[in-house]
C-alpha positions as CSV (number, residue, x, y, z in Angstrom):
1,M,-8.2,17.7,-5.1
2,N,-11.6,17.3,-3.6
3,K,-10.0,16.2,-0.3
4,L,-7.8,19.3,-0.3
5,A,-10.7,21.6,-0.9
6,T,-12.6,19.9,2.0
7,T,-9.7,20.2,4.3
8,L,-9.2,23.9,3.5
9,T,-12.9,24.6,3.9
10,F,-12.9,22.8,7.2
11,T,-9.8,24.7,8.4
12,A,-11.3,28.0,7.4
13,L,-14.5,27.3,9.3
14,L,-12.6,26.4,12.4
15,A,-10.6,29.6,12.2
16,L,-13.7,31.9,11.9
17,P,-14.6,31.8,15.5
18,L,-11.0,32.4,16.5
19,T,-10.8,35.5,14.3
20,A,-14.1,36.8,15.6
21,A,-13.1,36.2,19.2
22,S,-9.7,37.9,18.8
23,K,-11.3,41.3,18.4
24,P,-14.3,41.8,20.7
25,K,-17.1,44.0,19.5
26,N,-17.0,45.8,22.8
27,P,-13.4,46.3,24.1
28,Q,-14.7,46.4,27.7
29,Q,-15.7,42.7,27.3
30,A,-12.0,41.8,27.4
31,C,-11.8,43.1,31.0
32,W,-13.3,40.0,32.7
33,G,-11.4,37.6,30.6
34,Q,-8.2,39.3,31.3
35,A,-9.0,39.6,35.0
36,S,-9.8,35.9,35.4
37,K,-6.7,34.9,33.4
38,V,-4.4,36.9,35.7
39,F,-6.2,35.6,38.7
40,A,-5.8,32.0,37.5
41,Q,-2.1,32.5,37.0
42,T,-1.7,33.5,40.7
43,G,-2.8,30.0,41.7
44,E,-5.6,31.4,43.8
45,M,-8.5,29.9,41.8
46,G,-10.8,27.6,43.7
47,K,-12.1,24.2,42.8
48,H,-14.6,23.7,39.9
49,S,-18.1,24.6,40.8
50,A,-19.2,21.0,40.4
51,E,-17.0,20.1,43.3
52,Q,-18.7,22.5,45.7
53,P,-21.0,21.1,48.4
54,T,-23.6,23.8,47.8
55,P,-24.7,25.6,44.7
56,R,-22.4,28.5,43.7
57,L,-23.7,32.1,43.5
58,G,-22.5,32.5,40.0
59,L,-20.5,35.5,38.6
60,R,-23.5,37.4,37.2
61,N,-25.4,37.0,40.5
62,L,-22.2,38.1,42.4
63,A,-22.0,41.2,40.2
64,R,-25.7,42.0,40.9
65,A,-25.2,41.5,44.7
66,L,-22.1,43.7,44.8
67,Y,-23.9,46.4,42.8
68,E,-27.0,46.3,45.1
69,A,-24.6,46.6,48.1
70,G,-23.0,49.7,46.5
71,V,-19.6,48.0,46.1
72,I,-19.4,48.3,42.3
73,A,-20.6,50.9,39.8
74,D,-23.0,48.6,37.9
75,D,-23.9,45.0,37.7
76,S,-21.8,44.2,34.6
77,M,-19.1,41.6,34.2
78,E,-16.8,44.5,33.3
79,A,-17.4,46.2,36.7
80,L,-16.9,42.8,38.4
81,G,-13.6,42.5,36.6
82,V,-12.4,45.9,37.7
83,F,-13.4,45.1,41.3
84,V,-11.5,41.8,41.2
85,A,-8.4,43.5,39.7
86,D,-8.5,46.3,42.3
87,E,-9.1,43.9,45.3
88,L,-6.2,41.7,44.3
89,G,-3.9,44.6,43.4
90,L,-3.6,43.4,39.8
91,S,-2.9,45.6,36.8
92,I,-5.3,44.8,34.0
93,E,-5.1,47.1,31.0
94,A,-8.5,46.1,29.6
95,C,-10.2,47.2,32.8
96,M,-8.5,50.5,33.0
97,N,-10.4,52.1,30.1
98,F,-13.7,51.2,31.8
């Protein structure tokens, strides 16, 4: 019985983050995740950043640079997701309510 209770408790604890992650606090946060998922499915994703000969810019810094250049509306990951979707001609529902 004690083993069963421990197993159930452990399973419940593992499920908590999945439950919380399935419903984002801010629906706009889903935009970047959905954009990168669709992009990955196209087979166009590059190599892992650890394999690059020089340091990578990073997504947050890329968003800032595009914002400062006047390319995107703000420096958020959501705006970067919209930009990626538009540039690749992808339909991403989570980004359309942005």
